[in-house]
N, C-alpha and C positions, 0 to 999 in steps of 0.2 A: 504496501499499499503504499506509495506515493504521500508525505506531507506537505500538506498547503500554508501559508502563513500571511495573515495578512497585512499588510502597510501599516509603521507607525509614522502617523505624521510626524509626532513630538520628534520622535529619531530623524525621520527625513529633513526638518526644519532644522536641525543640529549639522547637518551638512553645506547649510546656505553660510556662505561664507561673504558672503557683498549683500547690500541693500540695492533695492531695485532690481535683483537677478533669479529670476523666476526659474526655478529647475523641473523637470518635468518628472511624475511618479507614479503615474498608472494613464492608459488611456480605456476608453469606454466609447467603442465603435469610431467616431469621427470627433469624438474628444480629448483631449488629454486634461488630466488632472496635472494640477502644478503646487509647488508650495513656496511660499518667499517671504524674505522680511524684508521690509518697509522702515524708512526713514526719513523725516523731511516730505520734500514735493516731489512729484515725480513732474508734466509736463500737460496739457491741454491736448487733448487728441481723439479720434476717434477712430472708429472700425466698425468700415460703410458695409460692409457681407457678414457680422458677427457679432449674435452678443458674447456677452461678459459676467462670469459672476465671480465675486466676491464675498469669501466664507472667512470672516474674521476670528484665527484659532487665538489668540492672545494681542493685549492693548485694545485703541479704541482709531480706526479707522472714518476720514471725513473725507467723501468724495462731493467734489461740488460737479455742481451739476449748470446748462444753461439757464437761465433768466434770478439771476441770485441763489438759481435752489441749490439744498445739497442734500445727503444723506449720513448722518454717522450710525457707522455699524462696533458694535461691542461685543466680548466674545458669544457665541456659538450666531451671530444675526448674518445671516447675507443678504446679498443686493445684485438684483440684473441691469446691467448696463445695457440698455437699447441698440443694436447697431443701429450705427449713423448718430448718435447720441454723444457728442460732446462732450468731455470730461479730466475731472483731472484727482486724480487722489494721493490726500495728504497726513503723513504721520507723525504726530506733534511729537510723540512718546513709540520710541517701537512696536512695530505691529506685526507679527503672524498672519500669515493666511493663507487659506488653500483657494484658486484659481480652479475652474474649470470655461475650458475656449473650445473653441473649433481649433482642430489641427492645423489650419492655414492661419488662425490669428496671428500677428505681426504684435510685434511687445507696446509700440506707441505707436500703432494705427500709422496714421497719417504724416506724422514726424519722427522725424529720426534726431535722437540727441546726442552725447557723448552717453548717456545711463541707457542707449536704447541697445538690447541683448538680442543676436538677432535668434532665431527660432532652431536654427540648428546647434546653438550654442545652450540651449535652454533643453533641448533635450541629451545631449549627452551624451552616455551609454547606455541608456531606458533603452529596455528591449519589452 
């Protein structure tokens, strides 16, 4: 009998060394499951063809949205940013998150910055 095991999200988050550097830890059909540590502000951006789900594991995440709207997430809460919606994640303290994104979702969508992590670097040696 083959022994199976679950994915330990806390252990996977310990493997993330740099803030704003998502790491793929699983896949469900055409969706990647990623973990990341956040601190500070990312950048205003959108994903034209994909929704993006943020699930907070620890800390407090603020996501700025158009028209001065924002959502604030605490541990155990998630929010789905609909495709095409500009958003800007902000972590005033370190935040640990799980992201669920289509396998084609680029890190900072329609904007490239020094923090942008190419998809192939997020996937790494995940199989």
